[in-house]
Biopython code that builds the backbone (N, CA, C, O; Angstrom):
import numpy as np
from Bio.PDB.StructureBuilder import StructureBuilder

atoms = [
    (1, "MET", "N", (-40.562, -64.647, -31.400)),
    (1, "MET", "CA", (-39.939, -65.238, -30.226)),
    (1, "MET", "C", (-38.491, -65.569, -30.540)),
    (1, "MET", "O", (-38.160, -66.002, -31.644)),
    (2, "GLN", "N", (-37.669, -65.365, -29.587)),
    (2, "GLN", "CA", (-36.245, -65.553, -29.789)),
    (2, "GLN", "C", (-35.830, -67.021, -29.703)),
    (2, "GLN", "O", (-34.949, -67.445, -30.452)),
    (3, "ILE", "N", (-36.430, -67.799, -28.825)),
    (3, "ILE", "CA", (-35.996, -69.183, -28.631)),
    (3, "ILE", "C", (-36.185, -70.020, -29.894)),
    (3, "ILE", "O", (-35.226, -70.659, -30.326)),
    (4, "PRO", "N", (-37.365, -70.050, -30.509)),
    (4, "PRO", "CA", (-37.498, -70.844, -31.736)),
    (4, "PRO", "C", (-36.577, -70.370, -32.853)),
    (4, "PRO", "O", (-36.050, -71.182, -33.613)),
    (5, "ASP", "N", (-36.383, -69.064, -32.953)),
    (5, "ASP", "CA", (-35.499, -68.532, -34.001)),
    (5, "ASP", "C", (-34.062, -68.988, -33.811)),
    (5, "ASP", "O", (-33.388, -69.352, -34.774)),
    (6, "LYS", "N", (-33.594, -68.969, -32.569)),
    (6, "LYS", "CA", (-32.212, -69.391, -32.311)),
    (6, "LYS", "C", (-32.037, -70.897, -32.504)),
    (6, "LYS", "O", (-31.003, -71.342, -33.003)),
    (7, "ILE", "N", (-33.037, -71.678, -32.112)),
    (7, "ILE", "CA", (-32.968, -73.124, -32.340)),
    (7, "ILE", "C", (-32.919, -73.406, -33.833)),
    (7, "ILE", "O", (-32.100, -74.201, -34.294)),
    (8, "ALA", "N", (-33.799, -72.751, -34.589)),
    (8, "ALA", "CA", (-33.856, -72.971, -36.037)),
    (8, "ALA", "C", (-32.560, -72.575, -36.716)),
    (8, "ALA", "O", (-32.040, -73.323, -37.545)),
    (9, "ALA", "N", (-32.038, -71.421, -36.380)),
    (9, "ALA", "CA", (-30.803, -70.951, -37.011)),
    (9, "ALA", "C", (-29.645, -71.895, -36.718)),
    (9, "ALA", "O", (-28.868, -72.222, -37.615)),
    (10, "ALA", "N", (-29.527, -72.328, -35.482)),
    (10, "ALA", "CA", (-28.432, -73.224, -35.105)),
    (10, "ALA", "C", (-28.584, -74.580, -35.776)),
    (10, "ALA", "O", (-27.598, -75.156, -36.238)),
    (11, "ALA", "N", (-29.798, -75.093, -35.836)),
    (11, "ALA", "CA", (-30.024, -76.408, -36.452)),
    (11, "ALA", "C", (-29.730, -76.375, -37.942)),
    (11, "ALA", "O", (-29.089, -77.285, -38.467)),
    (12, "ILE", "N", (-30.191, -75.339, -38.626)),
    (12, "ILE", "CA", (-29.951, -75.234, -40.074)),
    (12, "ILE", "C", (-28.467, -75.054, -40.351)),
    (12, "ILE", "O", (-27.934, -75.638, -41.294)),
    (13, "GLU", "N", (-27.804, -74.258, -39.542)),
    (13, "GLU", "CA", (-26.366, -74.048, -39.723)),
    (13, "GLU", "C", (-25.592, -75.357, -39.536)),
    (13, "GLU", "O", (-24.553, -75.566, -40.161)),
    (14, "ALA", "N", (-26.109, -76.235, -38.669)),
    (14, "ALA", "CA", (-25.447, -77.517, -38.422)),
    (14, "ALA", "C", (-25.803, -78.566, -39.465)),
    (14, "ALA", "O", (-25.273, -79.676, -39.436)),
    (15, "GLY", "N", (-26.706, -78.219, -40.395)),
    (15, "GLY", "CA", (-27.011, -79.143, -41.482)),
    (15, "GLY", "C", (-28.391, -79.751, -41.459)),
    (15, "GLY", "O", (-28.667, -80.668, -42.233)),
    (16, "ALA", "N", (-29.269, -79.273, -40.595)),
    (16, "ALA", "CA", (-30.636, -79.809, -40.563)),
    (16, "ALA", "C", (-31.396, -79.371, -41.802)),
    (16, "ALA", "O", (-31.173, -78.285, -42.337)),
    (17, "GLN", "N", (-32.292, -80.231, -42.246)),
    (17, "GLN", "CA", (-33.156, -79.880, -43.363)),
    (17, "GLN", "C", (-34.208, -78.890, -42.860)),
    (17, "GLN", "O", (-34.786, -79.090, -41.792)),
    (18, "PRO", "N", (-34.459, -77.817, -43.628)),
    (18, "PRO", "CA", (-35.452, -76.832, -43.175)),
    (18, "PRO", "C", (-36.819, -77.453, -42.874)),
    (18, "PRO", "O", (-37.540, -76.956, -42.008)),
    (19, "ALA", "N", (-37.178, -78.511, -43.562)),
    (19, "ALA", "CA", (-38.477, -79.147, -43.318)),
    (19, "ALA", "C", (-38.538, -79.820, -41.945)),
    (19, "ALA", "O", (-39.625, -80.000, -41.396)),
    (20, "SER", "N", (-37.394, -80.192, -41.389)),
    (20, "SER", "CA", (-37.390, -80.866, -40.089)),
    (20, "SER", "C", (-37.283, -79.892, -38.913)),
    (20, "SER", "O", (-37.409, -80.300, -37.759)),
    (21, "VAL", "N", (-37.053, -78.623, -39.197)),
    (21, "VAL", "CA", (-36.856, -77.635, -38.126)),
    (21, "VAL", "C", (-38.084, -77.487, -37.220)),
    (21, "VAL", "O", (-37.911, -77.434, -36.002)),
    (22, "PRO", "N", (-39.313, -77.419, -37.744)),
    (22, "PRO", "CA", (-40.461, -77.317, -36.821)),
    (22, "PRO", "C", (-40.552, -78.509, -35.861)),
    (22, "PRO", "O", (-40.926, -78.341, -34.700)),
    (23, "ALA", "N", (-40.216, -79.695, -36.335)),
    (23, "ALA", "CA", (-40.245, -80.865, -35.457)),
    (23, "ALA", "C", (-39.162, -80.759, -34.389)),
    (23, "ALA", "O", (-39.389, -81.114, -33.233)),
    (24, "ILE", "N", (-37.995, -80.274, -34.774)),
    (24, "ILE", "CA", (-36.904, -80.108, -33.812)),
    (24, "ILE", "C", (-37.310, -79.108, -32.729)),
    (24, "ILE", "O", (-37.106, -79.353, -31.540)),
    (25, "ILE", "N", (-37.879, -77.994, -33.145)),
    (25, "ILE", "CA", (-38.319, -76.974, -32.183)),
    (25, "ILE", "C", (-39.391, -77.550, -31.263)),
    (25, "ILE", "O", (-39.360, -77.324, -30.053)),
    (26, "GLY", "N", (-40.335, -78.291, -31.829)),
    (26, "GLY", "CA", (-41.410, -78.882, -31.028)),
    (26, "GLY", "C", (-40.900, -79.864, -29.990)),
    (26, "GLY", "O", (-41.373, -79.882, -28.853)),
    (27, "VAL", "N", (-39.937, -80.677, -30.382)),
    (27, "VAL", "CA", (-39.375, -81.662, -29.451)),
    (27, "VAL", "C", (-38.632, -80.960, -28.320)),
    (27, "VAL", "O", (-38.790, -81.320, -27.154)),
    (28, "ILE", "N", (-37.821, -79.958, -28.661)),
    (28, "ILE", "CA", (-37.063, -79.239, -27.632)),
    (28, "ILE", "C", (-38.010, -78.454, -26.727)),
    (28, "ILE", "O", (-37.840, -78.448, -25.508)),
    (29, "ALA", "N", (-39.000, -77.797, -27.312)),
    (29, "ALA", "CA", (-39.958, -77.024, -26.519)),
    (29, "ALA", "C", (-40.775, -77.933, -25.596)),
    (29, "ALA", "O", (-41.140, -77.536, -24.490)),
    (30, "GLY", "N", (-41.055, -79.142, -26.054)),
    (30, "GLY", "CA", (-41.816, -80.093, -25.247)),
    (30, "GLY", "C", (-40.960, -80.882, -24.276)),
    (30, "GLY", "O", (-41.470, -81.732, -23.545)),
    (31, "ASN", "N", (-39.642, -80.607, -24.259)),
    (31, "ASN", "CA", (-38.698, -81.271, -23.365)),
    (31, "ASN", "C", (-38.730, -82.790, -23.536)),
    (31, "ASN", "O", (-38.696, -83.540, -22.560)),
    (32, "LYS", "N", (-38.798, -83.228, -24.794)),
    (32, "LYS", "CA", (-38.793, -84.658, -25.105)),
    (32, "LYS", "C", (-37.539, -84.975, -25.914)),
    (32, "LYS", "O", (-37.617, -85.390, -27.071)),
    (33, "MET", "N", (-36.390, -84.774, -25.291)),
    (33, "MET", "CA", (-35.112, -84.877, -25.992)),
    (33, "MET", "C", (-34.879, -86.247, -26.614)),
    (33, "MET", "O", (-34.214, -86.347, -27.645)),
    (34, "SER", "N", (-35.408, -87.294, -26.014)),
    (34, "SER", "CA", (-35.199, -88.630, -26.573)),
    (34, "SER", "C", (-35.883, -88.777, -27.930)),
    (34, "SER", "O", (-35.524, -89.659, -28.710)),
    (35, "SER", "N", (-36.860, -87.924, -28.217)),
    (35, "SER", "CA", (-37.565, -87.976, -29.501)),
    (35, "SER", "C", (-36.785, -87.316, -30.630)),
    (35, "SER", "O", (-37.160, -87.456, -31.794)),
    (36, "LEU", "N", (-35.710, -86.601, -30.316)),
    (36, "LEU", "CA", (-34.938, -85.910, -31.358)),
    (36, "LEU", "C", (-34.343, -86.887, -32.363)),
    (36, "LEU", "O", (-34.254, -86.577, -33.551)),
    (37, "LYS", "N", (-33.936, -88.063, -31.897)),
    (37, "LYS", "CA", (-33.349, -89.041, -32.808)),
    (37, "LYS", "C", (-34.363, -89.565, -33.817)),
    (37, "LYS", "O", (-33.980, -90.096, -34.860)),
    (38, "GLY", "N", (-35.644, -89.420, -33.521)),
    (38, "GLY", "CA", (-36.683, -89.880, -34.423)),
    (38, "GLY", "C", (-37.027, -88.888, -35.523)),
    (38, "GLY", "O", (-37.764, -89.229, -36.449)),
    (39, "VAL", "N", (-36.516, -87.684, -35.441)),
    (39, "VAL", "CA", (-36.785, -86.668, -36.459)),
    (39, "VAL", "C", (-35.888, -86.943, -37.661)),
    (39, "VAL", "O", (-34.677, -87.113, -37.523)),
    (40, "GLN", "N", (-36.495, -86.982, -38.827)),
    (40, "GLN", "CA", (-35.759, -87.324, -40.038)),
    (40, "GLN", "C", (-34.646, -86.316, -40.332)),
    (40, "GLN", "O", (-34.863, -85.104, -40.313)),
    (41, "GLY", "N", (-33.454, -86.842, -40.601)),
    (41, "GLY", "CA", (-32.324, -86.008, -40.982)),
    (41, "GLY", "C", (-31.570, -85.373, -39.832)),
    (41, "GLY", "O", (-30.682, -84.551, -40.057)),
    (42, "VAL", "N", (-31.908, -85.737, -38.604)),
    (42, "VAL", "CA", (-31.244, -85.143, -37.444)),
    (42, "VAL", "C", (-30.005, -85.963, -37.103)),
    (42, "VAL", "O", (-30.074, -87.181, -36.938)),
    (43, "THR", "N", (-28.888, -85.281, -37.003)),
    (43, "THR", "CA", (-27.616, -85.903, -36.654)),
    (43, "THR", "C", (-27.208, -85.448, -35.253)),
    (43, "THR", "O", (-27.804, -84.512, -34.719)),
    (44, "PRO", "N", (-26.225, -86.079, -34.658)),
    (44, "PRO", "CA", (-25.752, -85.600, -33.349)),
    (44, "PRO", "C", (-25.284, -84.137, -33.396)),
    (44, "PRO", "O", (-25.447, -83.402, -32.422)),
    (45, "GLN", "N", (-24.707, -83.720, -34.519)),
    (45, "GLN", "CA", (-24.267, -82.325, -34.650)),
    (45, "GLN", "C", (-25.457, -81.375, -34.628)),
    (45, "GLN", "O", (-25.392, -80.305, -34.023)),
    (46, "VAL", "N", (-26.540, -81.765, -35.287)),
    (46, "VAL", "CA", (-27.754, -80.929, -35.310)),
    (46, "VAL", "C", (-28.351, -80.845, -33.910)),
    (46, "VAL", "O", (-28.768, -79.774, -33.468)),
    (47, "ILE", "N", (-28.389, -81.977, -33.218)),
    (47, "ILE", "CA", (-28.929, -81.987, -31.850)),
    (47, "ILE", "C", (-28.110, -81.062, -30.948)),
    (47, "ILE", "O", (-28.664, -80.256, -30.201)),
    (48, "THR", "N", (-26.798, -81.190, -31.026)),
    (48, "THR", "CA", (-25.922, -80.349, -30.210)),
    (48, "THR", "C", (-26.118, -78.872, -30.529)),
    (48, "THR", "O", (-26.216, -78.045, -29.623)),
    (49, "ALA", "N", (-26.174, -78.545, -31.813)),
    (49, "ALA", "CA", (-26.342, -77.148, -32.216)),
    (49, "ALA", "C", (-27.704, -76.603, -31.800)),
    (49, "ALA", "O", (-27.797, -75.478, -31.310)),
    (50, "ALA", "N", (-28.760, -77.390, -31.992)),
    (50, "ALA", "CA", (-30.109, -76.938, -31.635)),
    (50, "ALA", "C", (-30.224, -76.710, -30.133)),
    (50, "ALA", "O", (-30.809, -75.718, -29.698)),
    (51, "LEU", "N", (-29.674, -77.617, -29.345)),
    (51, "LEU", "CA", (-29.701, -77.429, -27.892)),
    (51, "LEU", "C", (-28.850, -76.235, -27.471)),
    (51, "LEU", "O", (-29.192, -75.524, -26.526)),
    (52, "GLY", "N", (-27.741, -76.018, -28.176)),
    (52, "GLY", "CA", (-26.926, -74.834, -27.906)),
    (52, "GLY", "C", (-27.681, -73.555, -28.206)),
    (52, "GLY", "O", (-27.586, -72.585, -27.454)),
    (53, "GLY", "N", (-28.437, -73.543, -29.309)),
    (53, "GLY", "CA", (-29.265, -72.383, -29.637)),
    (53, "GLY", "C", (-30.330, -72.139, -28.585)),
    (53, "GLY", "O", (-30.609, -70.999, -28.216)),
    (54, "TYR", "N", (-30.925, -73.232, -28.105)),
    (54, "TYR", "CA", (-31.941, -73.123, -27.050)),
    (54, "TYR", "C", (-31.338, -72.528, -25.780)),
    (54, "TYR", "O", (-31.898, -71.599, -25.197)),
    (55, "LEU", "N", (-30.202, -73.062, -25.356)),
    (55, "LEU", "CA", (-29.571, -72.571, -24.128)),
    (55, "LEU", "C", (-29.108, -71.125, -24.263)),
    (55, "LEU", "O", (-29.186, -70.353, -23.308)),
    (56, "ASP", "N", (-28.628, -70.763, -25.443)),
    (56, "ASP", "CA", (-28.203, -69.386, -25.682)),
    (56, "ASP", "C", (-29.385, -68.427, -25.558)),
    (56, "ASP", "O", (-29.286, -67.389, -24.904)),
    (57, "ALA", "N", (-30.498, -68.780, -26.186)),
    (57, "ALA", "CA", (-31.691, -67.925, -26.112)),
    (57, "ALA", "C", (-32.232, -67.865, -24.689)),
    (57, "ALA", "O", (-32.670, -66.811, -24.228)),
    (58, "TRP", "N", (-32.201, -68.992, -24.000)),
    (58, "TRP", "CA", (-32.692, -69.052, -22.628)),
    (58, "TRP", "C", (-31.852, -68.166, -21.727)),
    (58, "TRP", "O", (-32.391, -67.423, -20.907)),
    (59, "ALA", "N", (-30.533, -68.238, -21.873)),
    (59, "ALA", "CA", (-29.643, -67.410, -21.064)),
    (59, "ALA", "C", (-29.817, -65.932, -21.388)),
    (59, "ALA", "O", (-29.795, -65.092, -20.488)),
    (60, "THR", "N", (-29.988, -65.611, -22.659)),
    (60, "THR", "CA", (-30.180, -64.224, -23.064)),
    (60, "THR", "C", (-31.453, -63.643, -22.467)),
    (60, "THR", "O", (-31.497, -62.459, -22.134)),
    (61, "SER", "N", (-32.479, -64.458, -22.330)),
    (61, "SER", "CA", (-33.744, -63.962, -21.787)),
    (61, "SER", "C", (-33.592, -63.473, -20.354)),
    (61, "SER", "O", (-34.344, -62.602, -19.919)),
    (62, "PHE", "N", (-32.633, -64.019, -19.616)),
    (62, "PHE", "CA", (-32.427, -63.566, -18.244)),
    (62, "PHE", "C", (-31.843, -62.166, -18.177)),
    (62, "PHE", "O", (-32.003, -61.479, -17.169)),
    (63, "HIS", "N", (-31.172, -61.736, -19.229)),
    (63, "HIS", "CA", (-30.665, -60.364, -19.225)),
    (63, "HIS", "C", (-31.808, -59.375, -19.048)),
    (63, "HIS", "O", (-31.689, -58.402, -18.303)),
    (64, "TYR", "N", (-32.907, -59.625, -19.731)),
    (64, "TYR", "CA", (-34.048, -58.724, -19.642)),
    (64, "TYR", "C", (-34.656, -58.731, -18.256)),
    (64, "TYR", "O", (-35.115, -57.696, -17.772)),
    (65, "VAL", "N", (-34.663, -59.879, -17.616)),
    (65, "VAL", "CA", (-35.201, -59.961, -16.262)),
    (65, "VAL", "C", (-34.347, -59.130, -15.314)),
    (65, "VAL", "O", (-34.868, -58.382, -14.487)),
    (66, "TRP", "N", (-33.029, -59.267, -15.443)),
    (66, "TRP", "CA", (-32.150, -58.504, -14.560)),
    (66, "TRP", "C", (-32.282, -57.008, -14.808)),
    (66, "TRP", "O", (-32.248, -56.219, -13.863)),
    (67, "TYR", "N", (-32.431, -56.614, -16.058)),
    (67, "TYR", "CA", (-32.602, -55.191, -16.352)),
    (67, "TYR", "C", (-33.913, -54.673, -15.777)),
    (67, "TYR", "O", (-33.989, -53.519, -15.356)),
    (68, "ALA", "N", (-34.930, -55.500, -15.756)),
    (68, "ALA", "CA", (-36.220, -55.078, -15.209)),
    (68, "ALA", "C", (-36.171, -54.971, -13.688)),
    (68, "ALA", "O", (-36.850, -54.126, -13.106)),
    (69, "VAL", "N", (-35.385, -55.811, -13.048)),
    (69, "VAL", "CA", (-35.304, -55.837, -11.593)),
    (69, "VAL", "C", (-34.327, -54.791, -11.054)),
    (69, "VAL", "O", (-34.464, -54.338, -9.918)),
    (70, "LEU", "N", (-33.359, -54.416, -11.855)),
    (70, "LEU", "CA", (-32.296, -53.511, -11.413)),
    (70, "LEU", "C", (-32.809, -52.214, -10.770)),
    (70, "LEU", "O", (-32.307, -51.844, -9.709)),
    (71, "PRO", "N", (-33.773, -51.515, -11.353)),
    (71, "PRO", "CA", (-34.242, -50.280, -10.703)),
    (71, "PRO", "C", (-34.794, -50.514, -9.296)),
    (71, "PRO", "O", (-34.598, -49.687, -8.406)),
    (72, "PHE", "N", (-35.476, -51.625, -9.097)),
    (72, "PHE", "CA", (-36.023, -51.925, -7.780)),
    (72, "PHE", "C", (-34.906, -52.216, -6.780)),
    (72, "PHE", "O", (-35.014, -51.870, -5.604)),
    (73, "CYS", "N", (-33.850, -52.844, -7.244)),
    (73, "CYS", "CA", (-32.704, -53.104, -6.368)),
    (73, "CYS", "C", (-32.036, -51.799, -5.962)),
    (73, "CYS", "O", (-31.683, -51.615, -4.797)),
    (74, "VAL", "N", (-31.865, -50.908, -6.904)),
    (74, "VAL", "CA", (-31.241, -49.617, -6.607)),
    (74, "VAL", "C", (-32.096, -48.836, -5.616)),
    (74, "VAL", "O", (-31.575, -48.267, -4.656)),
    (75, "ILE", "N", (-33.387, -48.808, -5.842)),
    (75, "ILE", "CA", (-34.292, -48.096, -4.923)),
    (75, "ILE", "C", (-34.227, -48.716, -3.533)),
    (75, "ILE", "O", (-34.211, -47.992, -2.538)),
    (76, "SER", "N", (-34.188, -50.030, -3.448)),
    (76, "SER", "CA", (-34.106, -50.714, -2.151)),
    (76, "SER", "C", (-32.833, -50.366, -1.405)),
    (76, "SER", "O", (-32.858, -50.125, -0.198)),
    (77, "VAL", "N", (-31.715, -50.339, -2.128)),
    (77, "VAL", "CA", (-30.439, -50.012, -1.489)),
    (77, "VAL", "C", (-30.455, -48.575, -0.994)),
    (77, "VAL", "O", (-30.015, -48.297, 0.122)),
    (78, "ILE", "N", (-30.954, -47.665, -1.810)),
    (78, "ILE", "CA", (-31.013, -46.249, -1.410)),
    (78, "ILE", "C", (-31.949, -46.099, -0.216)),
    (78, "ILE", "O", (-31.628, -45.386, 0.734)),
    (79, "ARG", "N", (-33.075, -46.745, -0.253)),
    (79, "ARG", "CA", (-34.067, -46.636, 0.819)),
    (79, "ARG", "C", (-33.505, -47.203, 2.126)),
    (79, "ARG", "O", (-33.791, -46.673, 3.200)),
    (80, "GLN", "N", (-32.719, -48.259, 2.046)),
    (80, "GLN", "CA", (-32.170, -48.881, 3.226)),
    (80, "GLN", "C", (-31.162, -47.967, 3.937)),
    (80, "GLN", "O", (-31.012, -48.022, 5.157)),
    (81, "HIS", "N", (-30.489, -47.143, 3.169)),
    (81, "HIS", "CA", (-29.474, -46.266, 3.747)),
    (81, "HIS", "C", (-30.013, -44.896, 4.160)),
    (81, "HIS", "O", (-29.255, -44.040, 4.616)),
    (82, "LEU", "N", (-31.275, -44.697, 4.004)),
    (82, "LEU", "CA", (-31.872, -43.408, 4.423)),
    (82, "LEU", "C", (-32.370, -43.452, 5.851)),
    (82, "LEU", "O", (-32.895, -42.457, 6.353)),
]
sb = StructureBuilder()
sb.init_structure("model")
sb.init_model(0)
sb.init_chain("A")
sb.init_seg("    ")
for serial, (resi, resn, name, xyz) in enumerate(atoms, 1):
    if name == "N":
        sb.init_residue(resn, " ", resi, " ")
    sb.init_atom(name, np.array(xyz, "f"), 0.0, 1.0, " ", f" {name:<3s}", serial, name[0])
structure = sb.get_structure()
């Protein structure tokens, strides 16, 4: 999965301890952002980076949706003009 990988990479790059990464991913995935401060070794920089990784992966996932929908849009436009 891309989302956990991007969260982990961003958090570690920002200085998170590898042992705390599963907890960070779990908190973000569970949408319990207030619990991030309770994870050992998490700093504001780690929180910012981890959330940035999450948003980046989330935004990237929409590219695939648009690519999947694009053929149907093209067919609809062609069909409408026939």
